[in-house]
MDAnalysis code that builds the backbone (N, CA, C; Angstrom):
import MDAnalysis as mda
import numpy as np

u = mda.Universe.empty(210, n_residues=70, atom_resindex=np.repeat(np.arange(70), 3), trajectory=True)
u.add_TopologyAttr("name", ["N", "CA", "C"] * 70)
u.add_TopologyAttr("resid", np.arange(1, 71))
u.add_TopologyAttr("resname", ["MET", "THR", "TYR", "LEU", "GLU", "LEU", "TYR", "TYR", "LYS", "LEU", "GLN", "GLN", "MET", "ASN", "ASP", "ALA", "GLN", "LEU", "ASN", "SER", "ASP", "VAL", "THR", "VAL", "TYR", "ASP", "ASN", "ASN", "GLY", "GLU", "TYR", "PHE", "ARG", "SER", "THR", "LEU", "GLU", "PHE", "SER", "ASN", "LYS", "ASN", "CYS", "ASP", "THR", "LEU", "ASP", "GLU", "GLY", "HIS", "PRO", "ILE", "ILE", "SER", "VAL", "ILE", "ASN", "THR", "ASN", "CYS", "THR", "PHE", "LEU", "SER", "GLY", "GLN", "TYR", "LYS", "ILE", "ASP"])
u.atoms.positions = np.array([
    [94.306, 119.907, 86.259],
    [93.898, 120.312, 87.677],
    [95.060, 120.289, 88.508],
    [95.174, 121.284, 89.374],
    [96.256, 121.353, 90.360],
    [95.785, 120.646, 91.678],
    [96.675, 120.280, 92.535],
    [96.215, 119.774, 93.795],
    [95.517, 120.792, 94.677],
    [95.771, 122.125, 94.408],
    [95.037, 123.171, 95.148],
    [93.557, 123.196, 94.593],
    [93.392, 123.069, 93.359],
    [92.017, 122.998, 92.804],
    [91.278, 121.742, 93.304],
    [92.006, 120.659, 93.397],
    [91.419, 119.472, 93.914],
    [91.001, 119.640, 95.392],
    [91.874, 120.228, 96.127],
    [91.545, 120.608, 97.643],
    [90.307, 121.373, 97.674],
    [90.110, 122.429, 96.896],
    [88.946, 123.142, 96.883],
    [87.684, 122.322, 96.588],
    [87.818, 121.451, 95.627],
    [86.682, 120.520, 95.194],
    [86.337, 119.581, 96.327],
    [87.387, 119.070, 96.990],
    [87.198, 118.088, 98.148],
    [86.401, 118.861, 99.268],
    [86.700, 120.098, 99.509],
    [85.998, 120.845, 100.564],
    [84.510, 121.001, 100.354],
    [84.041, 120.865, 99.054],
    [82.716, 120.930, 98.639],
    [81.920, 119.728, 98.848],
    [82.642, 118.516, 99.063],
    [82.030, 117.148, 99.124],
    [81.376, 116.939, 100.447],
    [80.325, 116.162, 100.497],
    [79.706, 115.747, 101.757],
    [80.432, 114.459, 102.326],
    [80.046, 114.177, 103.569],
    [80.724, 113.060, 104.252],
    [80.705, 111.702, 103.496],
    [79.558, 111.372, 102.847],
    [79.442, 110.224, 102.101],
    [80.356, 110.227, 100.931],
    [80.498, 111.269, 100.263],
    [81.391, 111.423, 99.088],
    [82.886, 111.267, 99.650],
    [83.222, 111.892, 100.767],
    [84.547, 111.842, 101.261],
    [85.009, 110.489, 101.746],
    [83.896, 109.632, 102.199],
    [84.158, 108.306, 102.633],
    [84.187, 107.263, 101.524],
    [83.979, 107.658, 100.267],
    [84.020, 106.677, 99.200],
    [85.501, 106.588, 98.751],
    [85.635, 105.429, 97.890],
    [87.034, 105.204, 97.385],
    [87.373, 106.249, 96.372],
    [88.648, 106.575, 96.262],
    [89.132, 107.474, 95.185],
    [88.994, 106.645, 93.957],
    [88.361, 107.265, 92.950],
    [88.071, 106.587, 91.639],
    [88.560, 107.379, 90.441],
    [89.205, 106.783, 89.500],
    [89.681, 107.413, 88.300],
    [88.791, 106.914, 87.106],
    [88.400, 107.735, 86.346],
    [87.691, 107.495, 85.062],
    [88.564, 107.637, 83.877],
    [88.654, 106.684, 83.029],
    [89.419, 106.827, 81.742],
    [88.518, 107.076, 80.513],
    [89.132, 107.471, 79.452],
    [88.353, 107.826, 78.273],
    [87.768, 106.610, 77.539],
    [88.000, 105.380, 78.024],
    [87.446, 104.162, 77.490],
    [86.210, 103.757, 78.219],
    [85.731, 104.682, 79.162],
    [84.493, 104.389, 79.883],
    [84.650, 103.502, 81.083],
    [85.839, 103.281, 81.515],
    [86.111, 102.385, 82.685],
    [86.521, 103.264, 83.882],
    [86.132, 102.640, 85.044],
    [86.426, 103.238, 86.422],
    [87.413, 102.366, 87.106],
    [88.335, 103.014, 87.758],
    [89.413, 102.278, 88.484],
    [89.583, 102.873, 89.933],
    [89.629, 101.961, 90.920],
    [89.950, 102.362, 92.258],
    [91.382, 102.799, 92.333],
    [91.572, 103.832, 93.004],
    [92.898, 104.568, 93.062],
    [93.408, 104.867, 94.447],
    [94.643, 105.305, 94.552],
    [95.218, 105.658, 95.841],
    [96.076, 106.865, 95.618],
    [96.248, 107.581, 96.715],
    [97.242, 108.718, 96.671],
    [98.502, 108.275, 97.319],
    [99.608, 108.484, 96.502],
    [100.954, 108.097, 97.039],
    [101.894, 109.294, 96.810],
    [103.051, 109.228, 97.175],
    [104.075, 110.348, 97.051],
    [105.363, 109.697, 96.453],
    [105.888, 110.352, 95.440],
    [107.121, 109.896, 94.832],
    [108.293, 109.894, 95.870],
    [109.174, 109.036, 95.653],
    [110.325, 108.893, 96.549],
    [111.639, 109.153, 95.774],
    [112.770, 109.031, 96.432],
    [114.086, 109.365, 95.801],
    [114.390, 108.415, 94.657],
    [113.684, 107.177, 94.640],
    [113.953, 106.226, 93.463],
    [113.185, 106.589, 92.256],
    [112.350, 107.671, 92.305],
    [111.569, 108.078, 91.069],
    [112.483, 109.052, 90.335],
    [112.756, 108.753, 89.112],
    [113.648, 109.668, 88.294],
    [112.849, 110.640, 87.411],
    [111.529, 110.607, 87.514],
    [110.737, 111.443, 86.724],
    [110.177, 112.591, 87.472],
    [109.720, 112.454, 88.756],
    [109.128, 113.473, 89.575],
    [110.041, 113.767, 90.762],
    [109.887, 115.003, 91.299],
    [110.540, 115.398, 92.487],
    [110.112, 114.575, 93.613],
    [110.974, 114.299, 94.537],
    [110.596, 113.565, 95.735],
    [109.548, 114.194, 96.486],
    [108.454, 113.384, 96.918],
    [107.356, 113.922, 97.645],
    [106.210, 114.480, 96.744],
    [106.400, 114.387, 95.449],
    [105.281, 114.811, 94.458],
    [104.099, 113.852, 94.583],
    [102.945, 114.466, 94.836],
    [101.736, 113.568, 94.999],
    [101.379, 112.831, 93.684],
    [100.968, 111.575, 93.795],
    [100.569, 110.772, 92.604],
    [99.308, 110.100, 92.886],
    [98.279, 110.191, 92.024],
    [97.064, 109.473, 92.123],
    [97.334, 108.237, 91.280],
    [97.398, 107.046, 91.846],
    [97.744, 105.818, 91.151],
    [96.512, 104.877, 91.073],
    [96.434, 104.265, 89.909],
    [95.336, 103.363, 89.642],
    [95.781, 101.978, 90.259],
    [94.848, 101.419, 91.032],
    [95.126, 100.085, 91.626],
    [94.600, 99.034, 90.697],
    [95.401, 98.213, 90.075],
    [94.909, 97.122, 89.249],
    [95.815, 95.926, 89.328],
    [95.526, 94.876, 88.645],
    [96.345, 93.630, 88.688],
    [97.695, 93.795, 88.006],
    [97.970, 94.780, 87.248],
    [99.240, 95.013, 86.650],
    [100.100, 96.002, 87.467],
    [99.809, 96.119, 88.710],
    [100.391, 97.162, 89.555],
    [101.232, 96.515, 90.620],
    [102.392, 97.083, 90.907],
    [103.262, 96.538, 91.904],
    [103.605, 97.692, 92.864],
    [103.598, 97.430, 94.119],
    [104.011, 98.427, 95.192],
    [105.445, 98.426, 95.459],
    [106.171, 99.492, 95.240],
    [107.629, 99.546, 95.431],
    [108.024, 100.757, 96.265],
    [108.582, 100.593, 97.381],
    [109.164, 101.622, 98.259],
    [108.237, 102.753, 98.468],
    [106.980, 102.488, 98.785],
    [105.994, 103.591, 99.141],
    [105.332, 104.170, 98.018],
    [105.512, 103.684, 96.787],
    [104.727, 104.132, 95.644],
    [104.425, 102.972, 94.692],
    [103.264, 103.243, 93.972],
    [102.895, 102.266, 92.985],
    [103.616, 102.386, 91.626],
    [103.977, 101.307, 91.013],
    [104.612, 101.381, 89.717],
    [103.701, 100.527, 88.763],
    [103.076, 101.221, 87.833],
    [102.103, 100.581, 86.949],
    [102.825, 100.071, 85.712],
    [102.717, 98.769, 85.495],
    [103.466, 98.193, 84.389],
    [102.706, 98.425, 83.056],
])
């Protein structure tokens, strides 16, 4: 899915859906609260400013405006 496709899907959602937490589902049947961040110049994998949907969990640390998942 591209972010443009996501944008179109978001436009179809109602207010209750838009006010709920961003959630990621994995193939093990688990759901994780998530956040949208943007890569910065310290990220050597993605271009600076690339959007990232990050899982928020206990093995996650926040570094310089983005989450790093251990």
